[in-house]
N, C-alpha and C positions, 0 to 999 in steps of 0.2 A: 562608456567610460572614457574611450579615446576621444570622443567629441568633447566631453567635459574637460579633458586635458587641454584642448585648444582654447576653451574659455579661460582656464587657469593661465595659459600663456599670455592672454591679454592682460591679466592682472599683473604679470611679471614684466611686461613689455615697457621699457622706459620711455618709448615714444608715445605711449598712451597717457593722456593727462592724469594726474595723480588721483583726483576724485573719481574719475572713470575707472581707474584700476581698483579702487575700493569697491565700486559697484560690481565689477566683474567677479570679485570674491563672493559677493552676495548672490550673483547669478549662479556661480559654481555650486554654492551651498544649496540653493533652491533646487537646482537640477538634481543634485545628489539625493535630496529628500524625496523628490518625486520618484526617482529611480528605485529607492528602497521601498516606497509605499506600493509600487506597482510591480516592477520586474523582480526584485528580490523577494517580495511577498509571494509572487507566483511560483518562483523556484522553491521557496520554503514549502509551499503546498505540495509541489511535486515530490519533494523529498519525503514528506509525511505519507503521501499517497503511495509512493513506491514501497515504503516500508510495510504498508498494510496489504497492498494488492500485487506488488511486483509487476507493475503495469508494462506489458510488452509494447505499448504504443509510444512510449517515450524512448527515443533512440539515442539518448545522450544521458550522461550522469549529471543530474542537477546539482548534486553536492560538489562535484568537481568544479562546476562553474561558480558556485557560491564561494568556494575556496579561492578561485582565481580573482573573483571580484574583491575579496578581502585583501589579497596581495596588492592589487592595483590601488585600492583605496588607501591602504597604509602608506604607499609611496606618495600618492597625491596629497594626503594630509600633511606629510612632512614638508612637501613643497609649499603647501598652503600656509603652514605656520611660518616658514621662512619668509615668504612673500609678505605676509601680514606684518611681521616684525620690521622688515625693510621699509614698508610703507609708513609705519608709525614713525620710524626715524626720519624719513623724508618729510613727513608733516612737520616735525619739530624744526627742520631746516627752514620752514616757512612760518615759524613762530606759531604753529598750531600744535597743541598738546592734548593728548588723550590721557586723562587722569582717572584714578580709581579712588576708593574710600581711604586708602592709605597714603596716596601721594597728593591728595586734595590740598590746595593752598588754604592756610588758616583764614585768609580773607574771604574764602568762599563758603566756609562752614555754615554761617547763619543763613546765607542764601539757599544752600542745599536743603537745610532743615525746613525752612519756610516753604520751599517748593514742594518738598515731600508732603508736608501736612496739608497743603492746599490742593495739590494735584494728584498725588499718588496714593496716599493712605486710604482714601475712600474706596479704592479698588482692590485693597488687599484683604484676603480672608484666609488666615493660616489654618492648616489642618494638623492636628497632633497625630503623629504616626501610630502611637499606641492604640488609638481608637479607630484608625482608618482601615476600611475593608473594601470599599467599592472602587477598585482601580479603574473601572470603566468610566468613572466620572471625570477622570483627568483628560484634558484635551490634547489631541494630537497636534503636532506642529507648534506647540507652545513650550516655553521653558519654565522651569520651576527652580526655586531655591530650596535645597535640602539643608536644614538649619540644625546645627548641633548646639543645644542650649545647656549652659552650665551656670552654676551659682557658687559663690563663696560662702553662702549660708548653708549650714549642714542640714537644715530641715527642708531644703528644696531639692527634689530629686532631678538628676540629669535626664533630659528628654530630647526627642527629635521632633522636628516640625517640617512641614512641606508647605510651600507658598508659591502660587503662580505669579510670575512676573507679568504684569498687565500691559504687555506691549501692543495689544489690540486696542487698548483704551488710552494709553499714554505714549508719547514719543519715546523711541528707544534711545535717542541721543538728546541730551540736555546741554544747551549752549550756556556756558557760565560767563559772568561779566569779565571783560578784558582787564588785564593788569599790565601796565607799562607797555602797551602795544602787543602783548601776547594774548593769544586766544585759547580758550580751554573748552574741552568737550568731555562730559562724563556720561557713561552709559546708565540707563535706567536701573540695571541690576545693581550697580555700585552705589547709586543713590539709596536704594533700599538697604543694602548692606550697612551703609553709613548711618542709617536711621532705625536700625532694628530695636534699639533701646526704647524708641517711642511706642513700640508694640509690646515688647516682652518684659520691660522693667516692672510693669504692673504685677507680674506673677512671681517676682522675686529673682528673676534671672539677671545676671550682669556680665556674662561672657557669651559671645555669639561667634560661631564660624559658619559661613554660608557657602554652599557649593552648588554650582549650576548643574542641573540634569535635564535631559530631554529624551523622550522616546517617540518612536515612529510606529504608527499602526499600519496593518494591512489595509489598503484602500480599495482592493478589488471588491466589486459588488456581487453579492449572491442574489440573483433576481428570481423571485418567486414566479412560477408559471401558472398561478391560479387564474383561470379565465374569468372567474366571477368578479375579479377586481379590475378597476380601471388601471391603465398603465401609470398614471400619475400616482395612484395609491401604492402600486407595486414599488415604484421608484422611491417614494417617500419612506416606505418601510425598509427598503434596502439601505437608504442613507442612514437611518437610525442604527442599523447593524454596523455600518462603517465606523460610526463614532465609538463603538465598543469593539473594534477590530483587534485581532491578535497583535501584540507588539512584535515588530520585526527587528528593531534596533534600539538599543538603550545607550545613550551617550552620557558620560559623567565626567566631572572634574577629577583628574587622576590623583589629585592631592587629598581626595576624600578619605576619611578614616575607614578601615576595613569593616568595622562593626556597623557604621552607618550605611555603607554600601550593601552589606548583607541584609540589613533590615529593609532597606528600600526595595531591593530586587525581590525579596520574599513577599512584601506587601503588594507590589505591582505585578506579581505573577511572571516576572522575568526569569527564564530558565537558561540552562547551558545551550539549548538549541537556538536561542536568540543571539543576535549580534551585540555583544557588550563591547563598547568602544571607549577606552579612556582617552580623554582629550584635555585641552587646556581650560582656562578660566571661563571663556565665553563660548556660547553655542547660538544657534539660530542666526548664523551670519547672513541669512536671506534678508534680514532687516538692513544690512549694509547697502542694499540696493537704493536705500533712501538716505544715505549718509549726507549730512548737510555740508555745503561748501561755505565755509566762513573765510575763505581766502580770496584770491584773485580770480577773475573770470577765466584766465588762462589755465586754471586747474581743471577745467571741464572742456568737453569738445566745443569747437566753434559752432555757434548756432547756425543752423541751416533752415531758414523759414520755408515751410512748404509752399510750393509754387502753384499758381493758378494755371490750369491747363490752357494752352494758347487757343484751343478751339472752343473754350467755354468761358467767354467773357462774363464778367460779373453783371448781374441784372438782365441777363438775356435767357431766353427759354433753352433749357438743356435738351428737351425733347425735340425742339426745332433743329438744334445742332446735330442730334443723333439721326434725324431724318435725312440730313444732307450726306452724312458719311459715318462710318464706324470711328469710334474714339477709344483710345486705351489710356487708362489712368495708371500711374506708377506711384504707389505709396512707399515710403513716406515722403518721397521727393516732391510729389504733387499732393494737393490737399484732398483729404477725405470729405471735406465740406461739400464737394460737388455731389456726393451721394445724398447727403442730407438735403441739399437744395433740390435735387431731383425728386426726392420723396415729398418735400414741401410743395413743390410745383404740382405734383400729381394729386396731392391731397386736396388742393383747392381748385384745380382745373375742372370746370363744369363738364368737359367732354370725357374726362377720365371716369370709367365705370368701375374698374376693379384693380386691386394691387395684390400680388402674390409674392411671397418671400420665404426663403429658408434662413433660419437663424441657428447658429451653433454656439457661438460665444458672443455676448454683447457687453458693452461698457457698463460700468456700475451705474452711472447716471446717463442712460442711453438716449440720445436724441433720435436714434433710429426708432426706438420704441415709441417715443413721444410723437414722432411723425406718423407712425402707423395708427396710433390712437386718434390723432387729429383727423386722419383720413376717414376713419370709421365714424367719427362725430360729424364729418361733412357728408355722410351718406354713401361713401364708397364701400364696395364689397371688398373687405380686406381678409385675406387668407394667409396664415402663417404656419409653416412647418417648423416648430421650435424643438430641436433635438434635445430630449431630456437626458440622454446618455452621454453628453459631453463631459468627459472626466473632469472632476473637481468644479464643474460649473452646474452640476445637476440641481442643487438647491436654488441657485439663482434662476435657472431656467424654469423650474416649477413655479417660482414666484412670478416671473414674467408671463408665463403661460396663463396663470389665473388672472393676472392684471389685465392682459389683453382681452381675455374672454369677458371680463366685466365691462369692457368698453365696446363689446359687440363684434370683436374680431373672431373669425372662425379659426380655431386651432385644430390642426390635423394631428391625430394621435400617432405615436411611433409605429414603426414597422418591426414586429418581433424578429429578432435575430439579425437586424441590420441597423446601422447608424446612417443617418442622412448627413453627409459631409459636403455635398456639393453646395456652392455659393451662388445662389440664383435670386434675381429680382425680376419680376415681370409686371408690366403696366399695360392694362387694356384701355384703349381710348376709342371713342366713337367718332369717326371722321367720314363725312359724306355718306352716312348710313352704314358704313362698314366697320368691323372691328379691326383696329390696327394695334400692333403690339410693339412695346419697347422693352428691352431687356438689359440687364447687367449680369455678366457671367465672370466670376473671378476666381482667384487662387487663395484668397484670404477672407477672414470673417468680416461681417458688417459691424465693425467695432472701432469707434473713433479713437479709443485709447490705444489699442495695439497698432492701429494704422499709423501712429506716430513713430513706431519703432520696428514694425515688421515690414520687410520689403516684399510687397505683393503687387500683382497686376489685376486689373479689372477691365473687361471689354464692355463698352456701351454700344449697343447696336439696335437698329430698327430693321435690319435685314430679315424679311419674312422667312427665308429659308432657315434662319437660326431661331428667331423668336417663336415661330410656330412649334419648333421642337422643344423649346423651353416650356411652352404651354403643355406639351405632351408629358414632360417630366412631372409637372404638377398634377396632371391627370393620373399619372402612375401613383402618386401619393394618395389621391382621393378615391381611386378605384380599387383600393385594397390589394395593391400589388398585382395588377394585371398588366404586364409590361408591353408597351407599344414598340413599334419598330422605329429606328432612328437612321436617317441618312447622313446628316451633317454632324450632329453631336455624337460624341463617344460617351456612352453612359455605362458605368459600372453598377452592379457586378456582372452584367450580361455579356459584355463583349470586349471590355477594355484591354485585358491582357492579350487576348487573341488579336486585337486590332494592332497593338504595337508589335507583336511578333510578326504579323503580316507585313508591316512596313519594314521591319528589320530583314525579313526574308527577301524583300524587294531589293534592299541594299546589297545583300549577300549575292544575289543573282547578278546585279550590275558589276560588282567587284570581280566575280568569276569571269565575266565577259570582258574584263579589262576596261570598264567604264568608270567614270567618277562615282565614288560611293563614300559617304561620310554621314555622321550623326553627331549632333550636339544636344546634350541632355542636361537640364538643370532641375534639381529637386532637393528635397530635404533628406530623404533616405532611399537607398537602393538595397533591397533585402530579398525580394522574391526570387527563389532559386530558378524557376523555369525561365524567367526573362534574363537572369544573369547568365545562364547557360547559353541562351540565344546570343547575348552580347559577345560572349567568348567565341562562339561559332562565327559571328560576324568578323571579329578580330582575326581569326585564323584565315578567313576568306579574303582578308585585305581591306575591310571597311575601316576607315579612320574614325575613331570614336573619342569625343571629348566630353568629360563629365565634370559638372560643378555640383558637388554633393555636400551640403552643409553638415549633415549628421552622420548616420550610419551608412557604411558602404561595405558590403560583404564581398564585392568583386575586387580582386587584387590585380591592379594593372601592371603592365610592364614586364610580364613573365615571357621570356623568349619562346616563340613558337606557339604561345597560348593567348596571351593578352598584350602582346607588345605593340599593338596598334591602338591601345587604349591609354589615354592620359586622364588623370583624375586629380582635382584640387578641391579643397574646402576653404571657404572664406568666412572668417569670424571677425566681425568689426563692430562698429557702433550700432548698426541696424541688424536685426535678425533676418538673415536670408530665408525667405519663406515661399517665394514664387516657384511655380513649376512651369518650365518652358521646354518644349521639345521641337527640334528642327531636324527634318530628314531630307537628304539631298534630292531624292526622287528624280534622278537622271537630269539634274540641272534645273528643275522646276521645284524648288524647295517647298515642303509642306511645313507649316507652322501651327503649333497647338499650345494653348495654355490650359492648365488643369488645376483642380482642387486636390488631385490624388498623387501621392508618392507611389513609387513602384515597390509596393509591399503587399504581402498576402492579405492583410486586413483591408487594404484599399481596393484590391482587385476582387475579393471574394465576399467581404462582409460589410461593405458600405455602398451607399448610393453616391456615386461620384460622377462628375461631369468634366469632360475635356471639350474645348471648343476650337474649331479651326479659325485661323486668322487669314482673312482675304485681302484686307486693305494693304496696298503696297507700302504706304508711308509707315504703317504700324510694323509691318514685316521688317522694314529697314531699321526702324527704331529698336526692335527686339534684337536684331542682328548686331547692331552697333553696341548695345548694352552688354550683350554676351561676349563680344570681342574684347570689350573693356575688362570684363571680369576674367576672361581667360588670360589677359595680359597683366593681371594684378601681380606685382612682385613685392608687395608690402604686407598685406594681410591674408594672402593665399598660402595654404599649406599643401604639401604634396601628400596624397594618399597612396601608400604602398605597403608592401608586406613587412616593412621594418616597424611600422606603427610608432614612428618617432615624431610625427607631425612637424617635420622640417619645413621651414618657410621656403617658399619658392624664391629662388635667387634671380636677380635681374641679369640678363645677358650683358656681355661687354658693350658698353656704349648706350645701352637702353636707358631711357629716363625712368625715374621712379613713378610707379603707377599704383595708387590706392584707389581701387575700383569704385567704392561707394562715393567718395568725394568727387571722382571724375565723372560718374554718372549724373550726380547733381549738377555739375558744371555743364555737362552735355545738354541736359534738359533745360537748364536756365538759358543757354545760348539759343536753343530752339524757341523758347518762349519770347525772348527779346526780338528775335528775327521776325516772328509772326506778328508781334505787336507793332514792330516797325513797319511791316507791310500794311497793316490796317491803318496805322497813323498816316501813311502816305495817301490812303484812300479817303479816310474820314477823320481828319485831324482833331476836330473839336470833340467828337464822340470818344476817341481813344484817349485824349488827354484827360477826360473825366474818368475813364476806366483806370488809367495809370494812377491818378490821384486817389481813387478808391482803394 
């Protein structure tokens, strides 16, 4: 909830471009929906289970936490409403107006009616509440109009109807024709309100009041342990159960009449145990993540085109470059297209024999999937571990799993009780009669869509010490969980927590001996209690610890005598900070690791995760420089402390303004120009063609 408050801060920040502020409202709303579907749903289950069993294993009061969540959300929603109203006013200052069915200009009436009949009406299917019984048929994450139907004719009885707003089939925002240089946008909901007569006049109704409602279902999966079923069948059945999951939150327009609300909650099975939330006129603000910009380009972030990595010139072999040295890609600053190009190269290279890959979340129209299918068609042995339990991507992954199998790709079934979260690609190539391996080990998904907004790192390497162990990880998948030993990679859940504790103990010993001792840790969430206690022990011993934690951080820094050697910040900006980078002083010979795993119980104990050491000096320097830039951020960095205020980190006197994401982009762009300049001096004609491309 406190992380989501930082998202809300971005929506309120006047330095954030106006359209981006609207999108942050959408991100806030989407985050809150998922929080209710998963975390609040789990707490609700705990409350019900405690009432029945008085479970001694739950050492906290889940109802107390639910009450606290309700308090925080109430305050955040007040902020949200104020921010939204302020943004709407600011839009009008730019001659952009959000109108509804009551404030619609008369000149737009015929346009809206025509748009409704041609584009929206075919997707509308009203349900009369008097006949409605199957509440499970209503879709989670969708919005509905609860309609109060009246008539001035005495022979027509007053009734209620329910109708889904088809935002999955129609745009949520309809841009209306300009009038005198003014631009107008109307929401899909209001177009339907304006046109209700087209649907209900036929039945004698002539008065309509429509109120938006939305409910959120429990999205946790109850997985059947029937060994006679395939894991895909088990997951498919569990997903059907999710669609009929218990409601955990019901949001409704607070102006709705009491009788209509009472009828709705009874028909939908909403009880006092569920969270009933009165709100304003509009729900599903997640759609505002796609709010159209009908104004100037300055109302959005400056476009930062993804850079070509200086060590990977266009139209040259990526595997040849990997053979020369390790290379690290930084998304979205550098293009994800390098991974697609690597897969394409491997799929047609006659010396490549096999490709192995882990997939967790992939793009809707995935070129990664297309490249793997093409490799199989070209006779390569393609093996994919496609994690079916990737939350909210389960259906897509079942589809991709079946699609790849149909193309001859070998799909490795899931490991019961564990998720495979490590991000691995392995290519086996025959060179001079020997098997040579090329690998990519990363912090984020092989997903070209999210790679444009998630800040992640990926190591490209042909180092046999690393690639042979990546091969061992795939052996682990294929050998039905017979864990091998690893010397270079750190692989969870076998040794990851203990490995980091060992490195922290080394820093503690150094500090006690009066030697240099420090740690820099960057991750999404810091939750694991054992490792938090170790970090506090390190602070007490004098180890300097700097944390960059985007999301949840249960460690409270800055407490005198306990955690006063620990500084913690969170950066929320245009890109989602997603990489995990860990640096340990190691008595002046720093150890660098990147990983797919946050420091959480689920990552350490219930997932197959991978951390990889970084050996290349240039890459180490690059990671160091990027982290120093982030630690110097005084624009989008918030201080994490026991006050939970999310105060912005202030610039020290005389310090220049530092917005880390923009500065990192400039840093990598300077490196790119320098490298291309050096190549230009050596091979001018070749490089000129490259720059032209």
